[in-house]
N, C-alpha and C positions, 0 to 999 in steps of 0.2 A: 492734759487728760487725766493724769493721776489725781489732781486736786478735785476734779469733777466726781470721781468715784470715791472720794473720801480719804485719799492717801497723799502723803508727800514723799519725795524721793528718799528721805532718810527714815521713813516710817514703814517697817515691815507689816505685811497684812495681818499678822497675828496680833498686832497691837493697833487696831484701827482707831481713828478719832471720829468715828461717825461716817457719814457719807451715804451715797445712794446704794452702793452694793451692800454695805453693812446693814443698812436699813432693810433691804430686801431679805437678807439672810435672817435677820431678827424676826421679820414678819412671817416669812414663809417656811423657814426651817429653824424654829427656835431651839435653843439648847435643851429645854426640858421635854422635847418631843422626840420620839423614836423616828428614824428616817421614813418608816412606813406611814407616819402621820404628817409628814411635810406636805405642804400644798404646792406641789411642783407645777401644776397647771397654772396657778395664779402667778408663780414665780416666772414661768416662761412668758406669760402675757406681759408682765412688768418689764422683763428683760427686752422683749421685742419693742415695747413702747419707749423704753429709755435708751437702749443701745443697738436695737436692730438685730439682735441675735436670739436664738433659742438654745436651750441646752443641747438638743439633738443636732442642730445644724453646725455646732462647733465641736461635736463629738464628746460631749460630757454626759456620762451616765451617772446620775446622782446616787444610785444605789451602790456604787463602788467606792463612795467616799464618806468620811465623817463630815460633820458640818464645817469644821475649819478647813478640811481638805477640799470640800466642795467650793468654798469661798476662794481658796487659793487657785483652784483650777479655773473657775470662772474668770478670776482676775487675770490669769495668764492668757486665757483666750481673748479677753478684752484688749490686753496689751498687744497681742498679735494682730487684732483687727484694726487697731489705730496705728 
């Protein structure tokens, strides 16, 4: 599962090598955008399509996190789901 979302066991999330989750973060919550400008609806749609989760149904409130923290939290929820 870790390889599917772009990580290997020895590779912490903060140093991703690409992958599905990193691509989603890049597309919907880019570094150069304020969290108010993130496209969370589209991110949720992509998360449902790819992993069967939404931010709300796993208890993630994106407004509480920086981009990197958001990625970490989504990743933790994905690990719990699988």
